[in-house]
Biopython code that builds the backbone (N, CA, C, O; Angstrom):
import numpy as np
from Bio.PDB.StructureBuilder import StructureBuilder

atoms = [
    (1, "MET", "N", (-39.481, 181.078, 296.358)),
    (1, "MET", "CA", (-38.548, 180.335, 297.293)),
    (1, "MET", "C", (-37.040, 180.739, 296.726)),
    (1, "MET", "O", (-36.662, 180.619, 295.561)),
    (2, "THR", "N", (-36.313, 181.223, 297.796)),
    (2, "THR", "CA", (-34.992, 181.661, 297.431)),
    (2, "THR", "C", (-33.835, 180.689, 297.773)),
    (2, "THR", "O", (-33.894, 180.203, 298.903)),
    (3, "THR", "N", (-33.045, 180.412, 297.179)),
    (3, "THR", "CA", (-32.004, 179.461, 297.183)),
    (3, "THR", "C", (-30.671, 180.080, 297.562)),
    (3, "THR", "O", (-30.331, 181.051, 296.886)),
    (4, "THR", "N", (-29.922, 179.707, 298.459)),
    (4, "THR", "CA", (-28.454, 180.315, 298.811)),
    (4, "THR", "C", (-27.379, 179.126, 298.697)),
    (4, "THR", "O", (-27.354, 178.089, 299.360)),
    (5, "GLN", "N", (-26.569, 179.509, 297.770)),
    (5, "GLN", "CA", (-25.438, 178.515, 297.645)),
    (5, "GLN", "C", (-24.426, 178.870, 298.584)),
    (5, "GLN", "O", (-24.075, 180.033, 298.779)),
    (6, "VAL", "N", (-23.882, 177.716, 299.257)),
    (6, "VAL", "CA", (-22.947, 177.551, 300.388)),
    (6, "VAL", "C", (-21.847, 176.729, 299.886)),
    (6, "VAL", "O", (-21.985, 175.589, 299.444)),
    (7, "ASP", "N", (-20.673, 177.416, 299.984)),
    (7, "ASP", "CA", (-19.513, 176.550, 299.655)),
    (7, "ASP", "C", (-19.007, 175.735, 300.821)),
    (7, "ASP", "O", (-18.472, 176.470, 301.651)),
    (8, "LEU", "N", (-19.000, 174.621, 301.116)),
    (8, "LEU", "CA", (-18.315, 173.982, 302.115)),
    (8, "LEU", "C", (-16.829, 173.644, 301.912)),
    (8, "LEU", "O", (-16.332, 173.233, 300.863)),
    (9, "THR", "N", (-16.225, 173.868, 303.019)),
    (9, "THR", "CA", (-14.681, 173.758, 302.840)),
    (9, "THR", "C", (-14.292, 172.873, 304.186)),
    (9, "THR", "O", (-14.936, 172.983, 305.229)),
    (10, "THR", "N", (-13.162, 171.984, 304.037)),
    (10, "THR", "CA", (-12.754, 171.309, 305.149)),
    (10, "THR", "C", (-11.359, 171.592, 305.233)),
    (10, "THR", "O", (-10.647, 171.494, 304.234)),
    (11, "SER", "N", (-10.831, 171.997, 306.545)),
    (11, "SER", "CA", (-9.426, 172.301, 306.814)),
    (11, "SER", "C", (-9.031, 171.608, 308.073)),
    (11, "SER", "O", (-9.836, 171.289, 308.948)),
    (12, "ILE", "N", (-7.659, 171.379, 308.117)),
    (12, "ILE", "CA", (-7.045, 171.025, 309.401)),
    (12, "ILE", "C", (-6.693, 172.391, 310.308)),
    (12, "ILE", "O", (-6.061, 173.355, 309.875)),
    (13, "VAL", "N", (-7.100, 172.295, 311.314)),
    (13, "VAL", "CA", (-6.703, 173.562, 312.321)),
    (13, "VAL", "C", (-5.693, 172.667, 313.489)),
    (13, "VAL", "O", (-5.996, 171.681, 314.160)),
    (14, "GLN", "N", (-4.556, 173.344, 313.433)),
    (14, "GLN", "CA", (-3.518, 172.897, 314.408)),
    (14, "GLN", "C", (-3.432, 173.971, 315.566)),
    (14, "GLN", "O", (-3.465, 175.183, 315.351)),
    (15, "ILE", "N", (-3.320, 173.405, 316.791)),
    (15, "ILE", "CA", (-2.800, 174.334, 317.926)),
    (15, "ILE", "C", (-1.333, 174.117, 318.144)),
    (15, "ILE", "O", (-0.994, 173.027, 318.607)),
    (16, "ILE", "N", (-0.506, 174.929, 317.896)),
    (16, "ILE", "CA", (0.911, 174.786, 318.079)),
    (16, "ILE", "C", (1.557, 175.477, 319.320)),
    (16, "ILE", "O", (1.071, 176.480, 319.844)),
    (17, "LYS", "N", (2.608, 174.903, 319.713)),
    (17, "LYS", "CA", (3.246, 175.503, 320.999)),
    (17, "LYS", "C", (4.874, 175.766, 320.452)),
    (17, "LYS", "O", (5.483, 174.808, 319.976)),
    (18, "GLY", "N", (5.428, 176.903, 320.536)),
    (18, "GLY", "CA", (6.655, 177.151, 320.178)),
    (18, "GLY", "C", (6.832, 177.555, 318.755)),
    (18, "GLY", "O", (5.895, 177.617, 317.959)),
    (19, "GLY", "N", (8.081, 177.829, 318.466)),
    (19, "GLY", "CA", (8.529, 178.080, 317.099)),
    (19, "GLY", "C", (7.870, 179.513, 316.569)),
    (19, "GLY", "O", (7.329, 180.247, 317.396)),
    (20, "GLU", "N", (7.923, 179.836, 315.361)),
    (20, "GLU", "CA", (7.365, 181.036, 314.720)),
    (20, "GLU", "C", (6.218, 180.540, 313.920)),
    (20, "GLU", "O", (6.273, 179.482, 313.293)),
    (21, "PRO", "N", (5.079, 181.390, 313.950)),
    (21, "PRO", "CA", (4.087, 181.066, 312.912)),
    (21, "PRO", "C", (4.675, 181.162, 311.567)),
    (21, "PRO", "O", (5.458, 182.070, 311.289)),
    (22, "ASP", "N", (4.250, 180.064, 310.539)),
    (22, "ASP", "CA", (4.634, 180.138, 309.353)),
    (22, "ASP", "C", (3.453, 180.984, 308.392)),
    (22, "ASP", "O", (2.612, 181.741, 308.876)),
    (23, "GLU", "N", (3.571, 180.728, 307.185)),
    (23, "GLU", "CA", (2.713, 181.512, 306.230)),
    (23, "GLU", "C", (1.215, 181.038, 306.431)),
    (23, "GLU", "O", (0.318, 181.733, 305.954)),
    (24, "ASP", "N", (0.917, 179.883, 307.118)),
    (24, "ASP", "CA", (-0.356, 179.356, 307.366)),
    (24, "ASP", "C", (-0.940, 179.516, 308.724)),
    (24, "ASP", "O", (-2.057, 179.133, 309.071)),
    (25, "GLY", "N", (0.079, 180.217, 309.559)),
    (25, "GLY", "CA", (-0.214, 180.169, 311.028)),
    (25, "GLY", "C", (-0.464, 181.682, 311.419)),
    (25, "GLY", "O", (-0.205, 182.626, 310.674)),
    (26, "PHE", "N", (-0.999, 181.785, 312.680)),
    (26, "PHE", "CA", (-1.298, 183.258, 313.039)),
    (26, "PHE", "C", (-1.392, 183.144, 314.716)),
    (26, "PHE", "O", (-1.719, 182.055, 315.189)),
    (27, "THR", "N", (-1.147, 184.104, 315.476)),
    (27, "THR", "CA", (-1.321, 184.394, 316.788)),
    (27, "THR", "C", (-2.568, 184.945, 317.088)),
    (27, "THR", "O", (-3.096, 185.661, 316.237)),
    (28, "LEU", "N", (-3.198, 184.713, 318.278)),
    (28, "LEU", "CA", (-4.243, 185.683, 318.822)),
    (28, "LEU", "C", (-3.969, 186.448, 319.924)),
    (28, "LEU", "O", (-4.866, 186.890, 320.642)),
    (29, "ILE", "N", (-2.669, 186.663, 320.140)),
    (29, "ILE", "CA", (-2.222, 187.588, 321.032)),
    (29, "ILE", "C", (-3.023, 188.884, 320.857)),
    (29, "ILE", "O", (-3.238, 189.254, 319.702)),
    (30, "GLY", "N", (-3.561, 189.728, 322.043)),
    (30, "GLY", "CA", (-4.285, 190.853, 321.849)),
    (30, "GLY", "C", (-5.790, 190.889, 321.322)),
    (30, "GLY", "O", (-6.488, 191.902, 321.308)),
    (31, "HIS", "N", (-6.206, 189.529, 320.860)),
    (31, "HIS", "CA", (-7.609, 189.417, 320.810)),
    (31, "HIS", "C", (-8.326, 188.987, 321.900)),
    (31, "HIS", "O", (-7.695, 188.560, 322.867)),
    (32, "GLU", "N", (-9.754, 189.026, 321.931)),
    (32, "GLU", "CA", (-10.474, 188.554, 322.844)),
    (32, "GLU", "C", (-11.210, 187.518, 322.557)),
    (32, "GLU", "O", (-11.581, 187.373, 321.393)),
    (33, "SER", "N", (-11.554, 186.634, 323.503)),
    (33, "SER", "CA", (-12.208, 185.379, 323.108)),
    (33, "SER", "C", (-13.601, 185.748, 322.818)),
    (33, "SER", "O", (-14.218, 186.561, 323.506)),
    (34, "PRO", "N", (-14.132, 185.097, 321.715)),
    (34, "PRO", "CA", (-15.378, 185.119, 321.192)),
    (34, "PRO", "C", (-16.447, 184.756, 322.092)),
    (34, "PRO", "O", (-17.603, 185.129, 321.892)),
    (35, "ARG", "N", (-16.055, 183.937, 323.221)),
    (35, "ARG", "CA", (-16.846, 183.445, 324.289)),
    (35, "ARG", "C", (-17.180, 184.477, 325.353)),
    (35, "ARG", "O", (-18.152, 184.446, 326.107)),
    (36, "ARG", "N", (-16.220, 185.399, 325.295)),
    (36, "ARG", "CA", (-16.175, 186.425, 326.599)),
    (36, "ARG", "C", (-15.915, 187.773, 326.023)),
    (36, "ARG", "O", (-14.943, 188.389, 326.460)),
    (37, "ILE", "N", (-16.692, 188.338, 325.056)),
    (37, "ILE", "CA", (-16.507, 189.617, 324.394)),
    (37, "ILE", "C", (-17.031, 190.668, 325.552)),
    (37, "ILE", "O", (-18.024, 190.437, 326.241)),
    (38, "THR", "N", (-16.364, 191.650, 325.648)),
    (38, "THR", "CA", (-16.818, 192.946, 326.410)),
    (38, "THR", "C", (-17.068, 194.089, 325.871)),
    (38, "THR", "O", (-16.833, 194.102, 324.663)),
    (39, "LEU", "N", (-17.488, 195.135, 326.340)),
    (39, "LEU", "CA", (-17.694, 196.413, 325.759)),
    (39, "LEU", "C", (-16.595, 196.998, 325.249)),
    (39, "LEU", "O", (-16.543, 197.670, 324.219)),
    (40, "CYS", "N", (-15.461, 196.655, 326.202)),
    (40, "CYS", "CA", (-14.277, 197.337, 325.790)),
    (40, "CYS", "C", (-13.212, 196.463, 324.957)),
    (40, "CYS", "O", (-12.038, 196.811, 324.829)),
    (41, "ALA", "N", (-13.702, 195.405, 324.461)),
    (41, "ALA", "CA", (-12.854, 194.499, 323.760)),
    (41, "ALA", "C", (-12.104, 195.123, 322.705)),
    (41, "ALA", "O", (-12.662, 195.950, 321.983)),
    (42, "THR", "N", (-10.795, 194.787, 322.526)),
    (42, "THR", "CA", (-9.931, 195.260, 321.489)),
    (42, "THR", "C", (-10.130, 194.627, 320.252)),
    (42, "THR", "O", (-9.752, 195.241, 319.254)),
    (43, "GLY", "N", (-10.634, 193.551, 320.118)),
    (43, "GLY", "CA", (-10.888, 192.828, 318.880)),
    (43, "GLY", "C", (-11.225, 191.338, 319.195)),
    (43, "GLY", "O", (-10.535, 190.667, 319.963)),
    (44, "CYS", "N", (-12.220, 190.913, 318.616)),
    (44, "CYS", "CA", (-12.551, 189.589, 318.699)),
    (44, "CYS", "C", (-11.649, 188.760, 317.970)),
    (44, "CYS", "O", (-11.177, 189.178, 316.912)),
    (45, "ALA", "N", (-11.308, 187.449, 318.484)),
    (45, "ALA", "CA", (-10.551, 186.498, 317.754)),
    (45, "ALA", "C", (-11.317, 185.998, 316.702)),
    (45, "ALA", "O", (-10.736, 185.576, 315.703)),
    (46, "CYS", "N", (-12.570, 185.982, 316.776)),
    (46, "CYS", "CA", (-13.520, 185.515, 315.472)),
    (46, "CYS", "C", (-13.269, 186.315, 314.261)),
    (46, "CYS", "O", (-13.680, 185.940, 313.163)),
    (47, "ARG", "N", (-12.495, 187.587, 314.456)),
    (47, "ARG", "CA", (-12.209, 188.399, 313.225)),
    (47, "ARG", "C", (-10.931, 187.734, 312.601)),
    (47, "ARG", "O", (-10.672, 187.976, 311.422)),
    (48, "ALA", "N", (-10.185, 186.972, 313.279)),
    (48, "ALA", "CA", (-8.899, 186.528, 312.793)),
    (48, "ALA", "C", (-9.073, 185.422, 311.865)),
    (48, "ALA", "O", (-8.396, 185.335, 310.840)),
    (49, "THR", "N", (-10.108, 184.436, 312.248)),
    (49, "THR", "CA", (-10.468, 183.284, 311.297)),
    (49, "THR", "C", (-12.078, 182.887, 311.852)),
    (49, "THR", "O", (-12.592, 183.139, 312.942)),
    (50, "ALA", "N", (-12.576, 182.260, 310.805)),
    (50, "ALA", "CA", (-13.961, 181.690, 311.022)),
    (50, "ALA", "C", (-13.970, 180.287, 311.396)),
    (50, "ALA", "O", (-13.750, 179.340, 310.640)),
    (51, "LEU", "N", (-14.229, 180.244, 312.566)),
    (51, "LEU", "CA", (-14.192, 178.690, 313.363)),
    (51, "LEU", "C", (-15.362, 178.634, 314.026)),
    (51, "LEU", "O", (-15.832, 179.633, 314.569)),
    (52, "MET", "N", (-15.977, 177.402, 314.049)),
    (52, "MET", "CA", (-17.189, 176.965, 314.679)),
    (52, "MET", "C", (-17.179, 177.205, 316.260)),
    (52, "MET", "O", (-16.123, 177.190, 316.892)),
    (53, "VAL", "N", (-18.221, 177.392, 316.762)),
    (53, "VAL", "CA", (-18.208, 177.596, 318.446)),
    (53, "VAL", "C", (-17.534, 176.568, 319.127)),
    (53, "VAL", "O", (-16.765, 176.871, 320.039)),
    (54, "ASP", "N", (-17.737, 175.242, 318.771)),
    (54, "ASP", "CA", (-17.116, 174.159, 319.696)),
    (54, "ASP", "C", (-15.534, 174.290, 319.458)),
    (54, "ASP", "O", (-14.753, 173.993, 320.361)),
    (55, "PHE", "N", (-15.154, 174.682, 318.385)),
    (55, "PHE", "CA", (-13.528, 174.873, 318.335)),
    (55, "PHE", "C", (-13.045, 175.875, 319.210)),
    (55, "PHE", "O", (-11.972, 175.813, 319.809)),
    (56, "TRP", "N", (-13.908, 176.849, 319.270)),
    (56, "TRP", "CA", (-13.453, 178.085, 320.210)),
    (56, "TRP", "C", (-13.294, 177.577, 321.582)),
    (56, "TRP", "O", (-12.403, 177.913, 322.362)),
    (57, "GLU", "N", (-14.351, 176.637, 321.831)),
    (57, "GLU", "CA", (-14.272, 175.979, 323.221)),
    (57, "GLU", "C", (-12.961, 175.285, 323.629)),
    (57, "GLU", "O", (-12.444, 175.426, 324.738)),
    (58, "LEU", "N", (-12.426, 174.457, 322.546)),
    (58, "LEU", "CA", (-11.317, 173.794, 322.576)),
    (58, "LEU", "C", (-10.072, 174.829, 322.756)),
    (58, "LEU", "O", (-9.218, 174.703, 323.634)),
    (59, "VAL", "N", (-10.099, 175.735, 321.917)),
    (59, "VAL", "CA", (-8.990, 176.820, 321.967)),
    (59, "VAL", "C", (-8.840, 177.364, 323.432)),
    (59, "VAL", "O", (-7.734, 177.620, 323.908)),
    (60, "GLU", "N", (-10.061, 177.531, 324.145)),
    (60, "GLU", "CA", (-10.067, 178.227, 325.651)),
    (60, "GLU", "C", (-9.128, 177.488, 326.611)),
    (60, "GLU", "O", (-8.731, 177.902, 327.700)),
    (61, "GLN", "N", (-8.801, 176.154, 325.932)),
    (61, "GLN", "CA", (-8.091, 175.327, 327.187)),
    (61, "GLN", "C", (-6.661, 175.896, 327.318)),
    (61, "GLN", "O", (-5.933, 175.732, 328.297)),
    (62, "TYR", "N", (-6.329, 176.650, 326.096)),
    (62, "TYR", "CA", (-4.825, 177.057, 325.883)),
    (62, "TYR", "C", (-4.738, 178.381, 326.277)),
    (62, "TYR", "O", (-5.769, 179.050, 326.345)),
    (63, "ASP", "N", (-3.590, 178.888, 326.565)),
    (63, "ASP", "CA", (-3.250, 180.437, 326.587)),
    (63, "ASP", "C", (-3.061, 180.929, 325.590)),
    (63, "ASP", "O", (-1.866, 181.151, 325.396)),
    (64, "VAL", "N", (-3.948, 181.333, 324.531)),
    (64, "VAL", "CA", (-3.661, 181.898, 323.292)),
    (64, "VAL", "C", (-3.938, 183.307, 323.262)),
    (64, "VAL", "O", (-3.770, 183.876, 322.184)),
    (65, "TYR", "N", (-4.328, 183.964, 324.242)),
    (65, "TYR", "CA", (-4.688, 185.375, 323.985)),
    (65, "TYR", "C", (-3.580, 186.182, 324.818)),
    (65, "TYR", "O", (-3.315, 187.343, 324.507)),
    (66, "SER", "N", (-2.971, 185.567, 325.834)),
    (66, "SER", "CA", (-2.146, 186.444, 326.605)),
    (66, "SER", "C", (-0.897, 187.042, 325.697)),
    (66, "SER", "O", (-0.504, 186.469, 324.681)),
    (67, "PRO", "N", (-0.315, 188.300, 326.215)),
    (67, "PRO", "CA", (0.863, 188.755, 325.385)),
    (67, "PRO", "C", (2.018, 188.061, 325.348)),
    (67, "PRO", "O", (2.806, 188.239, 324.419)),
    (68, "LYS", "N", (2.271, 187.176, 326.356)),
    (68, "LYS", "CA", (3.521, 186.387, 326.364)),
    (68, "LYS", "C", (3.345, 184.856, 325.752)),
    (68, "LYS", "O", (4.347, 184.143, 325.697)),
    (69, "THR", "N", (2.257, 184.429, 325.360)),
    (69, "THR", "CA", (2.030, 183.229, 325.053)),
    (69, "THR", "C", (2.882, 182.666, 323.828)),
    (69, "THR", "O", (3.230, 183.484, 322.976)),
    (70, "ASP", "N", (3.225, 181.390, 323.685)),
    (70, "ASP", "CA", (3.993, 180.966, 322.474)),
    (70, "ASP", "C", (3.112, 179.959, 321.809)),
    (70, "ASP", "O", (3.649, 179.054, 321.170)),
    (71, "ILE", "N", (1.768, 180.030, 321.900)),
    (71, "ILE", "CA", (0.815, 179.124, 321.384)),
    (71, "ILE", "C", (0.030, 179.840, 320.307)),
    (71, "ILE", "O", (-0.520, 180.917, 320.539)),
    (72, "TRP", "N", (-0.023, 179.242, 319.134)),
    (72, "TRP", "CA", (-0.555, 179.972, 317.973)),
    (72, "TRP", "C", (-1.118, 178.984, 317.148)),
    (72, "TRP", "O", (-0.698, 177.828, 317.189)),
    (73, "LEU", "N", (-2.079, 179.349, 316.364)),
    (73, "LEU", "CA", (-2.995, 178.429, 315.286)),
    (73, "LEU", "C", (-2.418, 178.285, 313.838)),
    (73, "LEU", "O", (-1.744, 179.205, 313.376)),
    (74, "ARG", "N", (-2.638, 177.286, 313.195)),
    (74, "ARG", "CA", (-2.258, 177.195, 311.904)),
    (74, "ARG", "C", (-3.605, 176.283, 311.099)),
    (74, "ARG", "O", (-4.183, 175.325, 311.613)),
    (75, "ILE", "N", (-3.860, 176.785, 309.925)),
    (75, "ILE", "CA", (-4.986, 176.203, 309.267)),
    (75, "ILE", "C", (-4.464, 175.945, 307.834)),
    (75, "ILE", "O", (-4.049, 176.768, 307.018)),
    (76, "ILE", "N", (-4.601, 174.423, 307.710)),
    (76, "ILE", "CA", (-4.040, 174.052, 306.420)),
    (76, "ILE", "C", (-5.036, 173.244, 305.630)),
    (76, "ILE", "O", (-5.734, 172.483, 306.300)),
    (77, "PRO", "N", (-5.235, 173.271, 304.303)),
    (77, "PRO", "CA", (-6.230, 172.427, 303.597)),
    (77, "PRO", "C", (-6.132, 171.195, 303.946)),
    (77, "PRO", "O", (-5.046, 170.747, 304.315)),
    (78, "LEU", "N", (-7.300, 170.397, 303.890)),
    (78, "LEU", "CA", (-7.377, 168.859, 304.121)),
    (78, "LEU", "C", (-6.461, 168.206, 303.187)),
    (78, "LEU", "O", (-6.440, 168.570, 302.011)),
    (79, "GLY", "N", (-5.703, 167.271, 303.613)),
    (79, "GLY", "CA", (-5.100, 166.563, 302.296)),
    (79, "GLY", "C", (-3.606, 167.067, 302.185)),
    (79, "GLY", "O", (-2.813, 166.367, 301.557)),
    (80, "GLU", "N", (-3.209, 168.175, 302.728)),
    (80, "GLU", "CA", (-1.974, 168.873, 302.724)),
    (80, "GLU", "C", (-1.322, 168.546, 303.948)),
    (80, "GLU", "O", (-2.000, 168.283, 304.941)),
    (81, "THR", "N", (0.071, 168.532, 303.985)),
    (81, "THR", "CA", (0.925, 168.377, 304.965)),
    (81, "THR", "C", (1.766, 169.421, 305.049)),
    (81, "THR", "O", (2.069, 169.951, 303.980)),
    (82, "ALA", "N", (2.302, 169.933, 306.217)),
    (82, "ALA", "CA", (3.330, 171.083, 306.439)),
    (82, "ALA", "C", (3.986, 170.650, 307.629)),
    (82, "ALA", "O", (3.385, 170.476, 308.689)),
    (83, "PRO", "N", (5.512, 170.428, 307.434)),
    (83, "PRO", "CA", (5.987, 170.253, 308.676)),
    (83, "PRO", "C", (6.156, 171.437, 309.627)),
    (83, "PRO", "O", (6.229, 172.598, 309.223)),
    (84, "LEU", "N", (6.215, 171.084, 310.896)),
    (84, "LEU", "CA", (6.126, 171.981, 311.930)),
    (84, "LEU", "C", (7.446, 172.978, 312.011)),
    (84, "LEU", "O", (8.557, 172.461, 311.894)),
    (85, "PRO", "N", (7.340, 174.241, 312.187)),
    (85, "PRO", "CA", (8.620, 175.069, 312.219)),
    (85, "PRO", "C", (9.489, 174.536, 313.430)),
    (85, "PRO", "O", (9.000, 173.965, 314.405)),
    (86, "GLU", "N", (10.812, 174.788, 313.254)),
    (86, "GLU", "CA", (11.892, 174.563, 314.202)),
    (86, "GLU", "C", (11.436, 174.957, 315.607)),
    (86, "GLU", "O", (11.124, 176.121, 315.855)),
    (87, "GLY", "N", (11.394, 173.958, 316.555)),
    (87, "GLY", "CA", (11.184, 174.411, 318.034)),
    (87, "GLY", "C", (9.577, 174.288, 318.233)),
    (87, "GLY", "O", (9.153, 174.543, 319.360)),
    (88, "ALA", "N", (8.859, 173.999, 317.451)),
    (88, "ALA", "CA", (7.386, 173.893, 317.619)),
    (88, "ALA", "C", (7.006, 172.451, 317.773)),
    (88, "ALA", "O", (7.577, 171.519, 317.206)),
    (89, "SER", "N", (5.874, 172.342, 318.685)),
    (89, "SER", "CA", (5.211, 170.997, 319.096)),
    (89, "SER", "C", (3.682, 171.063, 318.786)),
    (89, "SER", "O", (3.073, 172.095, 319.068)),
    (90, "LEU", "N", (3.125, 170.146, 318.294)),
    (90, "LEU", "CA", (1.630, 170.083, 317.976)),
    (90, "LEU", "C", (0.972, 169.666, 319.204)),
    (90, "LEU", "O", (1.352, 168.633, 319.756)),
    (91, "LEU", "N", (-0.117, 170.465, 319.762)),
    (91, "LEU", "CA", (-0.751, 170.347, 320.791)),
    (91, "LEU", "C", (-2.153, 169.554, 320.618)),
    (91, "LEU", "O", (-2.568, 168.697, 321.398)),
    (92, "GLU", "N", (-2.780, 169.994, 319.478)),
    (92, "GLU", "CA", (-3.933, 169.601, 319.053)),
    (92, "GLU", "C", (-4.043, 169.754, 317.459)),
    (92, "GLU", "O", (-3.484, 170.647, 316.822)),
    (93, "GLU", "N", (-4.849, 168.746, 316.913)),
    (93, "GLU", "CA", (-5.089, 169.001, 315.574)),
    (93, "GLU", "C", (-6.492, 168.355, 315.232)),
    (93, "GLU", "O", (-6.781, 167.224, 315.620)),
    (94, "ARG", "N", (-7.396, 169.189, 314.439)),
    (94, "ARG", "CA", (-8.724, 168.830, 314.145)),
    (94, "ARG", "C", (-9.301, 169.103, 312.988)),
    (94, "ARG", "O", (-9.094, 170.249, 312.589)),
    (95, "SER", "N", (-10.122, 168.256, 312.148)),
    (95, "SER", "CA", (-10.688, 168.733, 311.043)),
    (95, "SER", "C", (-11.922, 169.586, 311.444)),
    (95, "SER", "O", (-12.722, 169.285, 312.330)),
    (96, "VAL", "N", (-11.963, 170.847, 310.553)),
    (96, "VAL", "CA", (-13.034, 171.690, 310.721)),
    (96, "VAL", "C", (-13.662, 171.711, 309.481)),
    (96, "VAL", "O", (-13.007, 171.828, 308.445)),
    (97, "PHE", "N", (-15.144, 171.587, 309.494)),
    (97, "PHE", "CA", (-15.797, 172.175, 308.450)),
    (97, "PHE", "C", (-16.577, 173.221, 308.631)),
    (97, "PHE", "O", (-17.148, 173.404, 309.706)),
    (98, "TYR", "N", (-16.701, 174.057, 307.576)),
    (98, "TYR", "CA", (-17.288, 175.407, 307.623)),
    (98, "TYR", "C", (-17.816, 175.683, 306.309)),
    (98, "TYR", "O", (-17.275, 175.209, 305.309)),
    (99, "GLY", "N", (-19.017, 176.550, 306.236)),
    (99, "GLY", "CA", (-19.575, 176.912, 304.981)),
    (99, "GLY", "C", (-19.307, 178.522, 304.794)),
    (99, "GLY", "O", (-19.077, 179.198, 305.797)),
    (100, "ILE", "N", (-19.337, 179.055, 303.636)),
    (100, "ILE", "CA", (-19.223, 180.373, 303.421)),
    (100, "ILE", "C", (-20.223, 180.485, 302.228)),
    (100, "ILE", "O", (-20.128, 179.798, 301.211)),
    (101, "GLY", "N", (-21.180, 181.408, 302.450)),
    (101, "GLY", "CA", (-22.172, 181.777, 301.389)),
    (101, "GLY", "C", (-23.386, 182.548, 301.940)),
    (101, "GLY", "O", (-24.281, 182.915, 301.180)),
]
sb = StructureBuilder()
sb.init_structure("model")
sb.init_model(0)
sb.init_chain("A")
sb.init_seg("    ")
for serial, (resi, resn, name, xyz) in enumerate(atoms, 1):
    if name == "N":
        sb.init_residue(resn, " ", resi, " ")
    sb.init_atom(name, np.array(xyz, "f"), 0.0, 1.0, " ", f" {name:<3s}", serial, name[0])
structure = sb.get_structure()
């Protein structure tokens, strides 16, 4: 019997509108939705961050992939707080659990 160790992590994922992404933030401009990958895809958004399928469903509600979007994501460790950048507003915030191993 083989055992595999999996490190479980909890983070806060924020969907933010406006402002500029900070050191914990990133944009998905130019990526393709992991729910709609095509043969000609330029790059799956799932390569930018490891999130569960149900969170990608939430992200689909926002215009995160278009070239002119001002919506971006930020991932911060559970228990930490980070002020929003100037001109930014919080659209959604969720706790996300994921395992690496």
